[in-house]
N, C-alpha and C positions, 0 to 999 in steps of 0.2 A: 519869477516868484516875488512877490509884494512884501514890506517888512513885519504885516500885524500876519498873515500865513506863513513866514517862517517861525517867528515867533509860537503858532498855534501847535506849529512842528516840533518842536525844541521842549517846549512845558509838557505835549505828551509823550518826547520820550524820557524826559525827565524823571518818570513814575518805574521802578523796575518791573513791576508785575506786565505794563503795559510793553516796554523792552522785550521779555520775555516774550508775549503775545508775537511780536514783532519777528524774534527768533524764530517763533515757530512756524512762523507764516510765511517764513524766507524757504522753511522746506518743502513748503506745499499748502493749498489751500484746506480749512480746515471747518467744521462746525464748532458753536459756541459750546456744549457739553465738550466736543473733544477738548477746548481751548482753556475749561475751566479744572480738566484733570488734575493737573500738577500741582491747580494752587490751593488751599485753603480757604476758598472764598465761594459764595453762593455764581451759580450761572447767572442771576440777577446782579451781579456785581463786574462779572468778566462783559455781562454784556453793555454794561456800564464805560466798561474800559476803552470794549471797540468802537462806543458810541464817542468818544474824545478820539480816538485813530481815525476815525471815519470823517469827522470835521476835522481834522487834521490835513485831509486827504494823503493817510496814507494807508489807509484799508479801504474796501469796497466789500458788499454783499452782495452776492445774485440770488437770485430764486431759484430750486431746482430741489421743484415735486415738491416732497415736505420741510425740505432741507433747504439753509438760509448761509450756504458757505460763504466763508471769507474768506478775500484775495490780496496779498498785498501790492500794494501798487508803488511799482520800481521806481517811477517817471519822479515822484519827488524826493526820494533817493539821489537823483542824478543833480536834481535844480538844489540838494544841500552840498554835496561834493563840490559841483560849481563855485557854491559860494562860500564854502570853508578853504578851498583852492586857492582862490583867490590872497585872501590873507594867509595863508600858511606861505605862498609865493611872495608876498610884503614881507614878512617879517627873516623866509629867509636870504630874501637882497639885504635885508639891515645886516644878519650879521656875516654875511657875506664881505660886507662892505667894513664893518666892524674887525672880521679878521684881518682885511686888508692893512687897516690902519695900527692896532693890535705888532703886527708883520714890518712896519715901517720903523714904529717906536724898539721893537728890539733888535731889527736892524740900525738905528741909529746908535743904541745905548752900547751894544757889543763891544765897540771898539776901548771904551771908554771903561768897560767893567774889568777887562782880561788884561793881565799882568802880563808881559812878555815873560815865558820861558828863561830861565839862566842853565847854561851847559851841568850837564850833569847834577840838571834836578832832579830829583824821583815824580815820576807820575804818580 
């Protein structure tokens, strides 16, 4: 996935209405009227949201007699997941290295900061 395509996907998902439409389409295909029901917006406004999602490759529409059901394109999510996972792994590796450095620092400081216990001293 090219960087500009990825930008379009994330920009499309930045809008809460479009995320809601994607969540609804994850359940199953739906028409524009059905997708507009939960929102206080016109069918035309939902159509505009769908156009943004289509341009980003997240949604496709087909012809089914008089209807044009919308379908979620899962492949785009696989590509997004791979992109996100790459950076998650890098961050995790940095944190693992940091944990090791901190553990070494604590191990080096431990003998110096602990006072020897005296016999009969209360714990």
